[in-house]
N, C-alpha and C positions, 0 to 999 in steps of 0.2 A: 894606396895603388892595387895592392892585392884585393881590396875590399870590392873596388870597381870592378876589376877584372872578375872577381867570383859573382858579382851581381849580373854581371854581363853573360857569363856562364850558365848560370841558373836559369836567366831568362831565355837564352837558347835550347835550353836542355827542356824547358817547360814549353816552349813553341813547337819544339820538335817533336815531343810526347804527346802534344795537342794533336800534331799532324799526322802522325802514325796511327793514335787512336782512331780518328777520323777515317784514314784510309781503311783501318780493320773494320770499322764498324760498315762503311760503305759494301767492303769485301763481303762481310758477314751477311748483310741485306742483300745482295746480289745472290749470295749461295743460296740463302732461305728461298729467295724466290723462285730461284732455280731448280730447288729442291721440290718445292709446292708444285712447279709446271712441270717437272718430270713424272712426279707421281699423278698428276692429273692427267697427263698423256697417256700413261701405261693404261692407268683406269680405264679411260675411255675407250682404247684398243682391245682391253679386256671385254669390255661391255658390248663391243661390235660383234666380238667373237662369242657372246653369250657365256663368258666365263665368270659367273656372277660372285663366286666366290674367291676369286683372285682380285677381281675390281674392287670388292668391298675392303681387302686390305690394302690396295693402294689408296683409296680414299680415306680410309681410316687414317694411314700415315699423313695425308693433307691436314685432317681434322686436329691431330695431336700437335702440328706445326702451328696450326693455326684456326682454332675453334670456330672463327667467324667467317672461315673462308666459305662462300655461298656454292662455289664451284665443287668444293669437297661435299657438303652435304647433299648437294644436287647428284652427285655421282653416287654417294653413299644410298640415297633413297632409292635410285633406280637399279642398284646392286641389290637391297633387299627385296624389291620388288620381284626381281627376276629370280631370287630365291624363294618367292611366295613369302616372305617374313612380311607379311602388311602392316602389323602394327608399328614395328620398325621403320617401316618406310613412311608410314602415315608420320610419325614423329618426325621424321628427317626432313618432310614436305614443309611440315610447320616451320621448322627453323630456314628453310630456302626462303618460304615467303615473308619471314621476318626480316632476313639479311638482303634480300635481293628484291627491290619493288618493281624491276622491269623482267622477271622470270615468268611469264605468262603461260608456259607449258605447265611449271610447278604449280602454279594456281588452278589450271584446268585440272591437273591429276588430283588434287588434294580436294577441290570441289567434287569430283567422282567419288573419292573416298568417302566424304561425308554422306554422301548418296547411300553408301553401302553399309554405314552404321546401322544397328538396329535399337531403337526406331531412327529411320533419316534425320540427320542434323541439317534442315532444309535453310535454317538461319545463316549458320557459318557456309553453306555452299552457296547460297547468295550473294552474300559477301564477296566471297572468292571470284564469281561470275562478274559481279559489279565492278570489280578492281580492273578484271580483263578487257570488259567491254568499254570502260571508261578512257583507257589507254589504245584500244583498236575496237571501235564498233563494228565492225566488219569481222570480227575473229570467228570465223566458222566453228571452232569446237567451243568456243564459248558461246555461240548461239545455239548450239545443239545442247550444252549442258545447261542452258537457260531453259530450254525446252522441255527437258528431263525434270527440272526443278517445277516447271508449272504442271506438269502431268501429276507428280506426285502430291501437287497440292490439291487436286483435283480439277485442275483448270484445263482440261483436256482441248478445249477449243484454242485457247491461248499457246498451248504447247504444240499442236499443229502447226500452227501460224511460225511459231518460232522454228520449226523445224524445217517447213517449207521453205523459210528465209534463208537458212542455211544452206539449200539446195540451190536458190538463187543467187547466192553470192559465187558459186562455182557449179554452175549445172553440171559440168562432167567429173565432179568428185563423187566417185563410188561410195567411200565410206559414209557420206551425209546421206545417200539412200539406204544404206546398210541400218543406219540409225532411225530412219523413219519408219522402215519395215519394223523394227523391233517395237516402235512404239504402237504399231498396229496390232502386232503379236500380244503385246501387253493390255491392249485395248479389247482384246478378243475379238479382233477381225482378221480372221486368218487368211480370206480371199485377199483384202488390201494388202496384207503383209506380202503375200505371194506375188503380188502384181508388183509392188514397188521392188521386190527382189529381181524379178525379170526385167524391169525397168534398168535397174543396175546394171545387169549383163548385157543389155542392148547398148547400153551407154559405152560399155569396154568389156567387150567379150574375153579379153585376155588379161582380166583381174582376177587373181587367183581369190583374194577376199571376197569378192562377187560371189565366185561359185561355191566357195568354201562355206560362207554365211547361209547361202541358200540351201546347200546340202544338210548344214545342221538344222535348219528350220523344217526341211522333209522329215528329218529323223524325229523331230518333236511332233509332227503330224502322223507318223508311222507309215511314213512311205520310202520305207527303205530303199527299195531298186531303184528308185528315182535319184534319192539322195547320192547312192553310189556313183550313179553317174556324173550328179554335180561335183562330188569330192575328187573323182577321177579326173574330171576336166581340170580342175583346180590346178593340179599337178602338171596336166598337160600344156596348159598355159604359162604356166611359171614354174619350170622343173628344178629351180634352185630355192624353191620358197620351203623353207624347214617347216614352218607352222602347215602349210597345206599338206607337205608329204607325213607329217606327225599325226594329224587326223585321218588321214586316208587309211594309214597302216593302223592306227586304233581302231577304226570302223571295221576292218577286215577281222582283226583279231577278237573283237567283242561278237562279232556274229560269225565266230568259229571259221571263217575261211582261211586257213592256216598257209595253205601253200601262197596265196597272194598277199598275206599279211608278212610270211617271211622275206618276200622279194620285196616288198614295200620297206620293210625295215632296213634292208640290206642297202636300198638305194638310198634312203636316209642318212644311214652311216657314210654311206660313199661318199656324201657331200662333205665329210670331215674325214676322209679315210687316213689322212696323216697326222690327225689329232686324236689326242686320248678319249676325246669327248664323243667322237664318229664311232669308234670300237665299243665304247661304253651302251652307245644306242642299242646295238646289234647284240650284247651281252644280255642287256636288260629284256631284250624280248625273249630271249632263250628261256630267262629265268621263268618269265610269265607262262611261257608254255610247258614248264616243268623239263625242259633241256638243262638241268642245274649243270651238270659237269661241264658242259659248253661254256656255258656263262662264267663259270668260275676260272676256267681255262684262259679266257678271254681276259678277265680281269687281273690274273696273275701275269698275263703278259703285259697289259697296259703298266702295273705298278713296276712293274721290274724295268721298262723303257723310261716311264716317266714318275720316278719316286715322289717328285715334288705335288702330282696329282693326287692332292688329299681327299677328294671324293671317291677317287678309286679304292684306296685303301680301305675307307671305311664300307664302301659297296661292297668289296670282297669279304670284308667281316661280317655283313648280312647274310650273304649267299651262304658263306660257311657255317653260319646260325641255322640258317635255314634247312641246309642240308645236314645237319645233326653233329657238324665238326665243331663243337665246342673247344677242343684244343686248339683246334686252328684259330678259332675267332677270338679267343682269349689272348693268344700271342699276338696279335695284332694290337688287340686292346692295350696289353701291356707296354709295348713298344710305344705306343702314343703316349700313354699316361707318363712313363720314364720321361718324356722329353717334356711335357706339362701336366703336372696333375690335375689342374682344372681344364682340360682339353673337352669341351662339351660334347662333341660327337662320339668320343670314346666313353665319357660317362654315360651318354645314352645307350651306346652299345652294351657296355657292360650291365647296365640296368636289364635291358632284355636278357641278355644271359642269364642273369640271375632270376629273371622271371619264367624261364623254362623249368624251374625246380616249382614243386607243390609246396615246399618247407616254409614255414612263416617268417624264418629268419631270414631265408633269401628273398623273399618280397619285402621285407623291411629293411634289407641292405639295398635291392632295386629303389626303394622309397626315399632313402638315403641319396643315393647318387643324383636321382630325380630333382630331388630339392634343391642340390647345388646348380643343376641345369637352370632350373626356374628362378634361383638366385640372379643368375647371370642374364637370362632371358626370359622375364616371366610370361611372355605370349608364346613359347616355344610350343608348336603344333603338335610333334613327338611326345614332347616331355610331359605335357598336359594330359594326349591319350593315354600313355602307359600309366601316369599318376592315377588316374582315373581307374584304369583297369586294375592294378596293383590293390589300390584301396578297396575297390569291389571285391575281389579275390579273398582278401583277409577279413570280409566282413564290414568295414568302414564305409556302410552305404552313403551315409549323411556326405563324408569327405568326398567320395566317389561322385555324387551329383554335384557338388560344388566344381569339382574339377571339370566336370562335362560343361557345366554352367560356363566356366571361362573358357574351355573349347570352343563352344558354339559363339561366345561372344567376340572372341577374336578373330575366329575362322567360320563364319557363318553358312561357307558353301561347303565344308569337310563332311562330306555324308558319312565316314566312318563314326564320327562323334554322336550321330542320330541313331546309329546301331547301338552304340554304347549305352546311349539313353535308354532305349528300347530293353536291353538286356537287364540294365539295373531296375526298370518300372519290373519288369518279370522277377528278376531275383528279391525284390522288396515286397511280392505278393501282390502286386496292383496289376493285374493280368488284362483287364479292360485298357488301360493305359497304355500296356504294352502293344495291345493290337492297335491300337488308334496310331501309335507313333511309327508302328512297321507299317501301315497303310500309308501314312505320307512319305516314309522313305522310300517305298515301293514304286510310288507314283513319280517323284522325284529322279528314281534311276532309271525309270523307262524312258525320260528323257534327257539323261545325261550323257556325256561324251567324256572321255579320258581327259585327263590334264596333267600337268606336272606334279601334281600332289597322288591324285587319284588313277592308277595305272589300268588298263585293260584288265588285268588280271586282278586287280583289286574290286574292279567294279562287278566281275564275274562271281567273286568270293563274296561280296557284299549281296548280292542277289540271293545267293544259296543261304547265306547265314540269317538273312534277313527274314526268308520264307521258314527257316527251321525256327527261328526265335517267335515267330507269329504262330507257327504251329504248335509250340511248346505253349504259346499263351490259351491258345484255344484248347489244349488239351487241360488246362488249368481250370478254365471256365466249362469243361465238360461238351464243348463244342467239336465230337469226334469226327464228324465229316469235314468240317473246315480243316480240322488238324491234319487230317490224312490227305486232303487236297493239297495243302502246303507242303507236307513231307514229299509227298509223291513228285511234285513240281522241283522241290530241292534235290531230290534223288536224279531227277531228269536233267538238271543243270549239273550234277557231279556224279554219274553213274559209277565212276572208278573208286567211289569213297566208301569204305566200310559203314561209316557212321548215318551214311543217307539208308540204308537198309533197316541199320539197327533202330533209327528212329520212326520207320512205318511198323516196325515190329510194337513198338511201345503201344501203338493205337490199336494193333490187333489185339494185345494182351488187356488192354481196357476195354476191348468189345468181346472180352474171353473168346477168342477165336485161336487157342493155343496153336493149333496145326498150323494155321497160316502166320502165326509169329515164327514158329520154328523154319519155317521155308523162309522168311527174310533173314533170320539168323544165321540161316546154312548160306544165304548168298552173300552176305557179309565176310562168311570166313572163309568163301571160296576164293575171296580177294586177298584175306589175312588169316591165314589158319590158326596164328596164335593171337587174333585180335581179343585182348581182355574184356573190354567192355561186351563182345558179342557173346562170347563165352558165360560171361558172367549173368548176362541177361538170359541167355537158354538155360543155365544153371537155376538161377532163382525165380525165374518166371515161368519155367516150362517143367523141367524135370523135378524140383521139389515139389510143386502142387499136384504133379501126377505121380509124385511116390516114383520116379524112375532114377534112384541114385546111382544105380548100377551103368544107365547110360550116361550120366554125369561123368562118371569115373572113365568112361571110355573116350569120351570127349576131350578130357583134360589129358588123358594119356597120351592120345593122338598128337596133341598138341605139344605135350612134352618131349614125343619122338622127334618134333622138329627142333624145339629148342629146349635143352635139359637145364640149361645155365639160366633159365627165366626165374626170377624172383615172384615176379605176378603170377606165373601159372603154379608154381608150389603153393601160393598163397591160395588160389583157387583150389586146389587140390585139398589143401586144410579146411576150406569151407564146405566141401562136401563132406569130409569126414565128419565137420563139426555138426552137420544135419543128421548123421547116422549115429551122432552122441559118442563117437570113439575120441575121447579127448586126448587119448595117448598118442594114436597116427595124425591127428591135427596137429598137436604140438611139435611132433617130429618134423612134419613139414613146414610149418612156421619157421622151425631154427634152422630147416634146410633153405628157406628162403633168406633168412638173416646171414646164412654162411655165404651165400651169393652177393648180397647186397646188404651189407651191414646197416646201411642208411634206408632200407625199406621200411617206411615208418608205419604202413598199414599192418606190417606183421607184428611189431611191437603192441599196437592197438589191439589188433584181435587176440594176441596172449594175454592182455591186460583183461579185456572183456570176458574171455575165457574163465580164468582164474578168479573173475568177480562173480560169474554164474557159479562156479564151485564152491563158493562161499570160502575162498581162500585170499583173504583182502591183502595179505603180506606180500604173496606172490604178484597179485595183480598192480600193487603198488610199484613192486619193484620194475615190472617190465615198463609201465607209466615213464619211472623215474629214467631208464635208459632213454625211452623217447625222447623226454624232455633235454638229455645231454646233446641230441642232435638237432632238436628243433624244438626251441620254447615255444609252446602253443598254448592258447586261453583254454581250449577245449580239453586238453589233457590236465590242466592244473584243475579245473572244475571236475574233472571225474576222480581225481585224486582226492579232492575236497569232499565229494561224497561218500568217498569210500571211509573216509577218516571220520566223516560226521556219522556214518552206519556203524562204525565201532566205538562211537561215543568220544573219540578225539577231537573236542569241538574248537580248542585252540589250533591244531594242527589244521583241522577244515579252514577255519577262517583264513588262516595264513593263505592256504591255497587258493580259497577264494580270492582273497586280496591280490593276490599274484596275476590271477586270470583276468580282473578287472583292469589292472596296472597295463596288461599286454593290450586289452580290447574293453574301452569302455562301454561296448555294447554286449559284453557277456552276459545276458540276460540270466541263464541259469544260476550262473554264480551270484549275480545280484539277487536275485529271488531268495536262492538258499541263505545266502549270508543273513539277509534280512528276517528271513523266518528263524534262523538260529538266535538271531538276537532277540527277538521277541520271546522265543518258548525257553530259551536257556538263561535269558536274562545277562549274557555276558558282552552285551555290547549296548550303544549308545541308540534309545530308540527313534530319536529325530532322524540320525544316521540310516536306520531302519527304514522309515517312512520314505526317505529320498531314495533308498535304493529300490524299495519296493512300489513306489510310482513309476520311477523310470522303465521298470520292467513292464507294469502295464501300458504305460503310454507306448512303449514300442510293440506291444501284443494285446491289446484291448480285449481281445476276445478268447483269450487263454484262461480258464476258470482258476487252473493252480494259482497262477500268479495273482489273480483278483483276491483268491481266498487269502493269501499271503497277506496282502495289502489290508485285507479286512482285519485280519488277524493283529497286525501292528496295531492299527487304529483302536483295537480291543484293549490292547495292552496298555496303550495311553488312555485309556478310558473316553475315548471318543466314538460311544456306542452308535449312535446315529450313522456316522460315517462309515463305521464297522458294517451294520445291517445293508447298508446301501451295496455296497463291495459283495458281500454274501449272495443277497439276492441276484444280482447281475452273474455271479458266478454259476447259480442254480438254473437260470435262464439258459445258460449254455450245458449244463449237465444235471440236470434235474433229478438224477438218480442218485447222485453223491450225499450219500448219509452224514458225511464228516462237514461237509457245507452246511446240511441243515441243522446239525446240532450246533456248528459255530454261529448261525443265525439266531438258534433260540437262546444262547448265550447272550448274543448282542441286545434281542430284544429284552432280556432279563434285566442286562445291564440299564437300560433306556426306561426301564419300568414299565414295560409292555408284557404284563403276566400271562396273559390269554395268549399271546403270540409266541410267547416263549413255552408256554406249556405243550401248546401245539406241535412247534416245530422238534422241540425236543422228545416228545413222545412218539412223533413219527419217525425221528431219528433211530431211536431205541429197539423200535419193530426188527430192525437188522444188524443186531449187535456183533453178528459174525463179520461186517463189513467196516466196523470200527476197529482201532486199534484199542486194546484191553485199558487202557489208561483213558482214553476219550469215555468209554462206557462209563468208567467210575466218576469221571465229571459230570456227565450228563445226568446219572442216577443222583449224585447229590445234589445239582442244581433243581432237578426236577422235585426232589423231598423239600428243599426250602421252599419252592414254590408252592406246594399244596400245603405246607405246614403253616 
């Protein structure tokens, strides 16, 4: 009886458990779907308000709940697009098209992305548009995309037909006429393009898009007065159109119509005056025209009222950094990193703070932070840009080029990347390439409009910096006329910048117009009485060559009266004393500089160099060691290595050369000197010496000293033919060097060319005073053997 009762009870419990579990599952599924729907709804609302960062968080939440949610990936794609993170947008669009066969808009967007890739992926774009047109043969955007693909394939006639068909599908759709006008522009038919823009306006005179796009076209053909009329009309017909207001405000700013620009940005901000984004628009305008304090005040207010507006905090940090408030910016960074040690925006901002320094250790710390950012987001525009810059500044040219290459691949329209490549070309010694890339960038800048990535301020700055970079390239090529013209144009673009006048002074110096150069330096100092570069240029390029060291003292003393606590000014005072060969006074000024700023690296370096000149290697090394405590630097390790080598401490020299190479594999002098020591002293591996010397020659193939080292290493390995070849190339660059000629003679002797050996050794021994005494003895013994 009890057993039967138990069985019934057990059956009843099991049924009840199943029922309850089923209800729980239904409830969980219901909550699960409700949660996804809620996140999607909030995300779409954020997208509508153009709060792309906030939208991305909501859509990420959807994907965390359901990685196969097509609406989640579609929302995230549009969020990334709004944040101009196009690579991530591209990947999300691919997920959407895999998950949702009916999302035609995603296919159109993805197809257009395929056309933006360099080179364009025409087959993939064609596949997208075919899927769209199969489902909807009269899809207008699909038809336009088909026309663009045909044009890129070289079928201009079929492309024109497709674009006209798009217009036929809806003859009143302005955007279709805009696409046709762009086709004519790309086909170098500006008259037809303009006629098409006008046709779009005739169809709908109240279309902001039509007036806006026509205005942009007029800018591209340099008809700015007419462009202004069209851009203003775009705002008049659609006062609430944010894009139209932004383009007009940017146009005013770029053309330095600041009164109209401020009114336009204020009106744009008023569209969202109750939202942090609206106030931010006005703050960003103030920062772009140098009204930094007003911009910072607005962002402080925004952050205080809406602490969850993360962009406001990061933007405030950027402005603090721009204004020199490193402490304030660092405090914001630390707050963010305490909450999340992997916060990408905070790491980016910290890297930028570190890059304010010239110290190698700080630049390497910046690279470490940027590496973490790129691990999380490999296509990050800012991280790639600053990574290229940091590597360039520590001399890692190849790495800098690689990061610029990634930057251009992921963000082909980012103009600052083009300037970075130009600067790298110049820094690598390829002035011709720098001129060519600067020409291309200036051409693009002349037709570009500001956008969400490149602000009007950035465009003006890019223009001036590109002109200055091209001028420097011309200077390197000896084209002084073109250099002057570009520097003057850059000065006209930034007349309140001391560097504008300093650059022109450089041309005057090259033209040996010292009085004219003095005038430009004076103009720079009128803008900034303590400008280090202007004072240093005046001293080194004018006063020292003219033996006017008393005037140099007067100028530095005048600057010191303005700021006696300036380490750089005391450094300059020391440099004047150094030219007077007053080592005691120079050392006192350098010590004063270090008492003001114990991290002023140039003072340690100068003390080391001064003691080296005074044949006091112990004191020189001591100063360089002090410098290394503050900033490990490959150059300083190389200098210590040279001092140790000079006093025959070869093991210590090798240690320091190796440390230099550990920090910088391109530390060419360290590599060359280590290879030379291995060959001469026999205290190293000759195969390693070959690799080191070959690397130095590959990087600097026209440096005779490096060629001579490689030749001597070959000589020691018994490769006399290869050695002779290197010595001959060295002599082609420096034919008067008797050491290279002696080495060539010894190589000829080694390969059995007695006549050549005698000729070269005899020629070298005609000037024994130019040879090391030990080399003279080696040459005489070799000659005696040849004559015997």
